C-alpha positions as CSV (number, residue, x, y, z in Angstrom):
1,X,160.9,9.9,123.6
2,X,161.3,11.4,120.1
3,X,164.8,12.2,119.1
4,X,165.5,15.7,117.8
5,X,168.3,16.2,115.3
6,X,170.4,19.3,116.2
7,X,173.1,20.5,113.8
8,X,176.0,21.9,115.8
9,X,179.3,23.3,114.4
10,X,182.2,21.2,115.6
11,X,184.6,23.0,118.0
12,X,188.0,23.0,116.4
13,X,189.9,25.1,118.9
14,X,189.6,28.3,116.8
15,X,185.9,29.0,116.8
16,X,184.0,30.5,119.8
17,X,184.4,28.0,122.7
18,X,182.0,29.8,125.0
19,X,179.2,29.8,122.4
20,X,179.9,26.2,121.5
21,X,179.7,25.2,125.2
22,X,176.3,26.9,125.6
23,X,175.0,25.1,122.4
24,X,176.4,21.8,123.6
25,X,174.6,22.1,126.9
26,X,171.4,22.7,124.9
27,X,172.0,19.6,122.7
28,X,172.5,17.4,125.8
29,X,169.3,18.6,127.4
30,X,167.4,18.2,124.1
31,X,168.5,14.6,123.9
32,X,167.6,13.9,127.5
33,X,171.2,13.7,128.7
34,X,171.1,16.9,130.8
35,X,171.8,14.9,134.0
36,X,175.3,14.3,132.8
37,X,176.0,18.0,133.6
38,X,174.9,17.7,137.2
39,X,178.4,17.2,138.6
40,X,179.4,20.4,136.7
41,X,176.5,22.5,138.1
42,X,177.2,21.1,141.6
43,X,180.8,22.2,141.3
44,X,179.5,25.7,140.5
45,X,177.7,25.7,143.8
46,X,174.2,25.1,142.6
47,X,171.8,22.9,144.5
48,X,170.8,20.1,142.1
49,X,169.5,16.6,142.5
50,X,168.3,13.6,140.4
51,X,166.1,10.6,140.8
52,X,168.2,8.5,138.5
53,X,170.0,5.4,139.8
54,X,173.8,5.1,139.7
55,X,173.5,2.7,136.7
56,X,171.2,5.1,134.9
57,X,173.6,8.0,135.5
58,X,176.5,6.0,134.2
59,X,174.6,5.2,131.0
60,X,173.6,8.9,130.6
61,X,177.2,10.0,131.1
62,X,178.4,7.5,128.6
63,X,176.0,8.7,125.9
64,X,176.6,12.3,126.7
65,X,180.4,11.9,126.4
66,X,179.9,10.3,123.0
67,X,177.7,13.2,121.9
68,X,180.3,15.7,123.0
69,X,183.1,13.8,121.3
70,X,181.1,13.8,118.0
71,X,180.9,17.6,118.3
72,X,184.7,18.1,118.5
73,X,187.3,18.2,115.7
74,X,189.9,15.5,115.6
75,X,192.6,17.8,116.9
76,X,190.5,18.6,120.0
77,X,189.5,15.0,120.6
78,X,193.1,14.0,120.9
79,X,193.4,16.4,123.8
80,X,190.4,15.1,125.8
81,X,189.6,11.5,124.6
82,X,191.1,9.8,127.7
83,X,188.9,11.7,130.2
84,X,186.6,9.2,131.9
85,X,183.5,11.3,132.5
86,X,181.7,14.3,131.0
87,X,182.7,16.4,134.0
88,X,186.3,15.5,133.5
89,X,186.1,16.1,129.8
90,X,184.4,19.5,130.4
91,X,187.0,20.6,132.8
92,X,189.8,19.6,130.5
93,X,188.3,21.6,127.6
94,X,187.9,24.7,129.8
95,X,191.5,24.4,131.1
96,X,192.8,24.3,127.5
97,X,190.6,26.7,125.7
98,X,189.4,29.0,128.5
99,X,192.5,29.7,130.4
100,X,192.2,32.1,133.3
101,X,195.8,33.2,133.3
102,X,197.0,36.8,133.6
103,X,198.2,36.6,130.0
104,X,194.9,35.5,128.7
105,X,193.0,38.1,130.7
106,X,195.3,40.8,129.2
107,X,194.8,39.5,125.7
108,X,191.0,39.5,126.0
109,X,190.8,42.9,127.6
110,X,193.1,44.3,125.0
111,X,190.8,42.9,122.4
112,X,187.8,44.6,124.1
113,X,189.5,48.0,124.4
114,X,190.7,48.0,120.7
115,X,187.4,46.7,119.2
116,X,186.2,49.2,116.6
117,X,183.3,49.2,114.2
118,X,184.3,50.4,110.7
119,X,182.2,52.9,108.7
120,X,179.6,51.1,106.6
121,X,179.9,47.8,108.4
122,X,177.1,45.8,109.9
123,X,175.9,47.0,113.4
124,X,174.5,43.6,114.1
125,X,177.8,41.9,113.4
126,X,179.7,44.5,115.6
127,X,177.3,43.9,118.5
128,X,177.7,40.1,118.1
129,X,181.5,40.5,118.3
130,X,181.2,42.8,121.3
131,X,178.9,40.4,123.2
132,X,181.3,37.5,122.4
133,X,184.2,39.4,124.0
134,X,182.1,40.3,127.0
135,X,181.1,36.6,127.5
136,X,184.7,35.5,127.2
137,X,185.8,38.0,129.9
138,X,183.0,36.8,132.2
139,X,184.1,33.2,131.7
140,X,187.7,33.9,132.7
141,X,186.5,35.9,135.8
142,X,187.5,39.2,134.3
143,X,184.0,40.7,133.8
144,X,183.7,44.4,133.5
145,X,181.1,46.6,135.2
146,X,177.9,47.2,133.2
147,X,178.6,51.0,132.8
148,X,182.1,50.2,131.6
149,X,180.7,47.9,129.0
150,X,178.2,50.6,127.9
151,X,181.0,53.2,127.5
152,X,183.3,50.8,125.7
153,X,180.5,50.0,123.2
154,X,179.9,53.7,122.6
155,X,183.6,54.4,122.1
156,X,183.8,51.5,119.6
157,X,181.3,53.2,117.2
158,X,182.5,55.1,114.1
159,X,182.5,58.8,113.5
160,X,179.1,58.8,111.8
161,X,177.5,58.0,115.2
162,X,178.8,61.2,116.9
163,X,175.4,62.9,116.9
164,X,173.8,59.8,118.2
165,X,176.3,59.6,121.1
166,X,175.9,63.2,122.0
167,X,172.1,62.8,122.2
168,X,172.4,59.6,124.2
169,X,174.8,61.1,126.7
170,X,173.1,64.5,127.1
171,X,172.0,65.1,130.7
172,X,172.9,61.7,132.0
173,X,174.8,60.8,135.1
174,X,174.7,57.0,134.6
175,X,174.3,54.7,131.6
176,X,173.6,51.0,131.2
177,X,174.6,48.6,128.5
178,X,170.9,47.7,127.8
179,X,170.1,51.4,127.3
180,X,172.9,51.8,124.7
181,X,171.8,48.6,122.9
182,X,168.1,49.7,122.9
183,X,169.0,53.1,121.5
184,X,171.2,51.6,118.8
185,X,168.4,49.2,117.9
186,X,165.9,52.1,117.6
187,X,168.4,54.1,115.4
188,X,168.9,51.1,113.1
189,X,165.2,50.6,112.7
190,X,164.6,54.3,111.9
191,X,167.4,54.2,109.3
192,X,165.8,51.2,107.6
193,X,162.3,52.9,107.6
194,X,163.8,56.1,106.1
195,X,165.6,54.1,103.5
196,X,162.4,52.2,102.6
197,X,160.5,55.5,102.4
198,X,163.0,57.1,100.1
199,X,162.9,54.0,97.8
200,X,159.1,54.2,97.7
201,X,159.2,57.9,96.8
202,X,161.6,57.3,93.9
203,X,159.3,54.6,92.6
204,X,156.4,57.1,92.6
205,X,158.4,59.7,90.8
206,X,159.4,57.3,88.0
207,X,155.8,56.2,87.5
208,X,154.4,59.7,87.3
209,X,153.9,60.9,83.7
210,X,155.6,64.2,82.7
211,X,153.3,67.1,82.0
212,X,154.4,67.4,78.4
213,X,153.3,63.8,77.8
214,X,149.9,64.5,79.2
215,X,149.5,67.5,77.0
216,X,150.6,65.5,73.9
217,X,148.1,62.8,74.7
218,X,145.4,65.4,75.1
219,X,146.2,67.0,71.8
220,X,146.1,63.6,70.0
221,X,142.7,62.9,71.4
222,X,141.5,66.4,70.3
223,X,142.9,65.8,66.8
224,X,141.2,62.4,66.6
225,X,137.9,64.0,67.7
226,X,138.0,66.5,64.8
227,X,138.5,63.9,62.1
228,X,135.6,63.3,59.7
229,X,135.0,60.3,57.5
230,X,134.1,61.0,53.9
231,X,132.1,57.8,53.6
232,X,129.7,57.9,56.6
233,X,130.4,61.6,57.4
234,X,130.9,60.8,61.1
235,X,133.6,62.2,63.2
236,X,136.5,60.3,64.9
237,X,138.0,58.3,62.0
238,X,139.1,58.2,58.4
239,X,137.3,56.6,55.4
240,X,139.8,53.7,55.5
241,X,138.9,52.9,59.1
242,X,135.1,53.3,58.6
243,X,133.1,50.5,60.3
244,X,130.4,50.8,57.6
245,X,132.9,50.2,54.8
246,X,132.7,46.4,55.0
247,X,128.9,46.4,54.7
248,X,128.9,48.6,51.7
249,X,131.7,46.5,50.1
250,X,129.4,43.5,50.3
251,X,126.4,45.4,48.9
252,X,128.2,47.3,46.1
253,X,131.0,44.9,45.2
254,X,133.9,47.0,46.4
């Protein structure tokens, strides 16, 4: 089987543990070590099975544990290095960095309720942060109802979104998070299209020639047309620019 190289940011205890965990699971599956996660999925109540022998499972677990260790910072490795299996290591990490205590639930919920998007900041970055907090709440068994998430997302938007919120809420009795995200995505796309249209319009205005320049060019052409050469008596040029001058110069010794 061809090995696929996957670059994964090391978990150092300060970055997003929930996202690192999702990426780590994908890395193990990509490297054919997904069976090492079976004890974890069984613990979650999912019906899973494998055709691997105990010896094969032991080898998979050993390689998977090594892969996980290489994706941890030294400070985190010291906390979990003695765990014998992937399942034990996984549980240890969750107990340290995804505590389900009352204090942790309070901290994460407070973070959700105080989350605000500043004027002029990126909507995509704000949504990413909002989703991160939602995922963390779900992991510590403190998930919010879908409508509560939708209303919290709306309330986190800056003052410039007031008309958008009024239009979104008008005539509704219920609201889902997906509907809010879809409406925000549409608004963002329309804003980019309008910005692009304004830029194109400005470019056309700059390129257009002022009327006085057109008139000046027309007058120059008219003046040039009324010129008459004193050598060949043709219109459109002076004697010094006459095309027949060079021929006469050869014949008459000019």
